C-alpha positions as CSV (number, residue, x, y, z in Angstrom):
1,S,99.5,9.0,101.0
2,G,102.1,7.9,103.5
3,A,103.7,5.5,101.0
4,P,107.4,6.1,100.3
5,A,108.0,8.0,97.1
6,F,111.8,8.0,97.2
7,R,114.8,7.9,99.5
8,V,117.9,10.2,99.5
9,R,121.4,9.7,100.9
10,F,123.3,13.0,101.0
11,L,127.1,12.7,100.4
12,G,127.8,15.8,102.3
13,P,125.9,18.4,104.5
14,V,122.1,18.1,104.4
15,P,120.6,21.3,103.0
16,P,118.3,23.2,105.3
17,P,114.5,22.5,105.1
18,A,113.8,25.6,102.9
19,Q,116.2,24.2,100.3
20,R,114.7,20.8,100.1
21,Y,112.3,21.1,97.2
22,W,112.2,18.0,95.0
23,R,111.2,19.2,91.5
24,G,109.0,17.1,89.4
25,P,106.7,17.6,86.4
26,V,106.0,21.0,85.0
27,L,102.6,21.8,83.6
28,H,102.1,24.5,80.9
29,E,98.8,23.6,79.1
30,F,95.5,24.7,80.6
31,D,92.0,23.9,79.2
32,G,90.0,25.8,81.8
33,R,89.9,23.0,84.3
34,S,93.0,20.8,84.0
35,W,96.8,21.4,83.6
36,R,99.0,19.1,81.5
37,R,102.6,18.7,80.5
38,T,103.8,20.0,77.1
39,R,104.2,17.2,74.6
40,G,105.5,17.0,71.0
41,Q,107.0,20.5,71.0
42,A,110.7,21.6,71.1
43,F,111.8,24.6,73.1
44,P,115.3,26.1,73.5
45,Q,117.3,25.5,76.7
46,Q,117.5,28.4,79.1
47,Q,120.5,29.9,80.7
48,V,121.2,29.0,84.4
49,V,123.6,30.7,86.8
50,T,124.3,28.9,90.0
51,A,125.6,30.1,93.3
52,G,127.0,28.4,96.4
53,A,128.2,24.9,96.7
54,A,126.7,21.9,94.9
55,V,124.7,19.4,96.9
56,E,125.8,15.8,96.2
57,Y,123.4,13.0,96.8
58,Q,122.1,9.6,95.7
59,I,118.3,9.2,95.2
60,T,116.4,5.9,95.0
61,L,112.9,6.2,93.5
62,E,110.1,3.8,93.9
63,P,108.7,2.7,90.5
64,H,106.0,5.1,89.3
65,D,105.7,4.2,85.6
66,R,106.6,7.8,84.5
67,N,110.0,9.1,83.4
68,W,110.4,12.0,85.8
69,I,113.1,12.0,88.4
70,L,112.3,14.0,91.6
71,A,115.6,15.9,91.8
72,L,116.6,18.5,94.3
73,D,115.8,21.8,92.6
74,L,117.9,22.5,90.6
75,A,119.7,19.5,89.1
76,T,123.0,20.5,87.6
77,Q,124.9,17.3,87.1
78,W,123.8,13.7,86.2
79,A,125.0,10.7,84.2
80,E,124.1,11.5,80.6
81,R,123.2,8.0,79.7
82,E,120.7,7.9,82.6
83,A,118.9,11.3,82.4
84,Y,118.5,14.6,80.7
85,R,117.1,18.0,81.7
86,S,114.3,19.5,79.8
87,F,113.8,23.2,78.8
88,D,111.7,23.7,81.9
89,F,114.2,22.2,84.3
90,Q,112.6,18.8,84.7
91,L,115.1,15.9,85.2
92,L,113.9,13.1,83.0
93,A,114.9,9.4,82.5
94,P,114.9,8.1,78.9
95,R,112.1,5.7,79.7
96,P,109.4,5.2,82.4
97,L,110.7,4.0,85.8
98,T,108.9,0.6,86.2
99,E,111.3,-0.7,88.9
100,L,113.4,0.7,91.8
101,A,115.9,3.1,90.3
102,T,118.9,4.8,91.8
103,F,120.7,8.0,90.5
104,R,123.8,9.8,91.6
105,L,123.1,13.6,91.2
106,S,124.3,17.1,92.0
107,S,122.1,20.1,92.5
108,H,122.4,23.7,93.3
109,T,119.6,25.0,95.6
110,Q,120.6,28.6,94.8
111,Y,120.3,29.6,91.1
112,L,119.0,32.2,88.7
113,A,117.3,31.3,85.4
114,G,115.2,32.8,82.7
115,F,117.1,36.1,82.3
116,T,115.9,36.4,78.7
117,L,112.9,34.2,78.3
118,P,112.8,32.7,74.7
119,E,109.8,34.0,72.8
120,S,108.4,30.5,72.2
121,I,108.5,29.7,76.0
122,R,107.0,33.2,76.8
123,R,104.1,32.5,74.5
124,K,103.6,29.1,76.1
125,G,103.6,30.6,79.5
126,L,100.9,33.2,78.5
127,Q,98.4,30.9,76.8
128,L,94.8,31.1,78.1
129,P,91.6,29.4,77.0
130,Q,89.3,31.9,75.3
131,E,86.4,30.8,77.3
132,G,85.9,30.3,81.1
133,N,86.9,31.8,84.4
134,P,86.1,35.4,83.4
135,R,86.4,36.8,87.0
136,T,89.9,35.4,87.6
137,K,91.1,36.7,84.2
138,A,89.6,40.2,85.1
139,L,91.5,40.1,88.4
140,G,94.7,39.5,86.5
141,R,94.1,42.4,84.2
142,E,93.2,44.6,87.2
143,L,96.4,43.7,89.1
144,A,98.5,44.4,86.0
145,A,97.0,47.9,85.7
146,R,97.2,48.6,89.4
147,H,100.9,47.6,89.7
148,S,102.2,49.0,86.3
149,R,102.7,45.5,85.0
150,D,105.5,44.8,87.4
151,P,105.7,41.0,87.7
152,Q,107.0,40.9,91.3
153,A,104.4,43.4,92.6
154,I,101.6,41.4,90.9
155,A,102.9,38.1,92.5
156,D,103.2,39.8,95.9
157,A,99.7,41.1,95.7
158,M,98.3,37.7,94.9
159,L,100.2,36.1,97.8
160,R,98.9,38.8,100.1
161,S,95.3,38.1,99.1
162,F,95.7,34.4,99.9
163,R,97.1,35.3,103.3
164,Q,94.8,38.2,104.3
165,Q,91.5,37.2,102.7
166,P,89.4,34.3,104.2
167,F,91.0,31.5,102.2
168,V,91.1,28.1,103.9
169,Y,93.4,25.2,103.2
170,T,91.5,21.9,103.4
171,L,91.9,18.4,101.9
172,D,88.1,18.1,101.7
173,P,87.0,21.1,99.6
174,P,83.6,21.6,98.0
175,K,83.1,20.4,94.5
176,L,83.6,22.9,91.7
177,A,81.7,23.2,88.4
178,E,82.6,24.5,85.0
179,N,84.4,27.7,86.0
180,A,86.4,26.0,88.7
181,V,89.1,28.6,89.3
182,D,86.4,31.4,89.5
183,E,84.4,29.4,92.0
184,F,87.5,28.7,94.2
185,M,88.8,32.3,94.0
186,F,85.5,34.2,94.7
187,D,83.0,31.7,96.1
188,T,84.2,28.7,98.1
189,R,87.8,29.9,98.9
190,R,88.5,26.4,100.3
191,G,91.0,24.0,98.7
192,F,94.4,22.4,98.8
193,C,97.7,23.2,97.0
194,E,96.5,22.4,93.5
195,H,93.7,24.9,93.8
196,Y,96.0,27.7,94.9
197,A,98.7,26.9,92.3
198,S,96.1,26.8,89.5
199,A,94.5,30.1,90.5
200,F,97.8,31.8,91.0
201,T,99.1,30.7,87.6
202,L,95.9,31.7,85.8
203,V,96.0,35.2,87.4
204,M,99.6,35.7,86.5
205,R,99.0,34.8,82.8
206,A,96.0,37.1,82.7
207,A,98.2,39.8,84.0
208,G,100.7,39.3,81.2
209,V,103.3,37.4,83.3
210,P,104.5,34.0,81.9
211,A,103.8,31.3,84.4
212,R,103.4,27.6,84.8
213,V,102.6,25.0,87.5
214,V,105.5,23.1,89.0
215,L,104.8,19.8,90.9
216,G,107.1,18.2,93.5
217,Y,107.7,17.4,97.1
218,Q,108.9,19.5,100.0
219,G,111.1,18.3,102.8
220,G,111.6,14.8,104.0
221,E,112.1,12.7,107.2
222,L,115.7,12.2,108.1
223,N,116.4,8.6,109.4
224,P,119.5,9.0,111.8
225,I,120.1,5.3,112.0
226,G,120.0,4.5,108.3
227,G,121.5,7.9,107.4
228,Y,119.0,8.6,104.6
229,M,116.0,10.9,104.1
230,L,112.6,9.4,103.3
231,I,110.1,11.4,101.2
232,R,106.5,10.2,101.3
């Protein structure tokens, strides 16, 4: 969609393109076909260590009838009466945004988190349905054995396979049946970002590496006359 999602006015230097990721909902629960946000469960906050200078900005979101705020990853300062940060680093408003909403925020685009992952979050990040997608699960176990369960090596191997094997990015992929991730990974190999994110996360979990799907926007169009950035 080319419709505006939000506008941003930076109150200092504009971060480079690679540091313009606007973090949104985080999906932890997978039923074999669909990912969903966690609801009705409490998890501990995680330690965050930031580096570099903060990015100060004002964001104006179009109404979307949800409570998530698309903050520059990672939001580190906000008005407490207007927002809060969840255990998985989503910035959330107290109620759904049903009209145009403006927030003054600070973010650090360089940070480290999850040094010691709380056991409850670790379990959540490893949950897998007992049934479905057996070939993808087997691939995760195989990568874990081949790379001595080293999380970085497993992730690198998966990314290499997406780059080097005949996968195709397309907005018009073939329809998938019951074992959707298996069919994408081993049969069609054609899909858009959600196909790749779902497959990657499922493989990591099967390999014993806690993982979840993060949604958001990348980049934005800078309007030199108005002095703001438009994200569609």
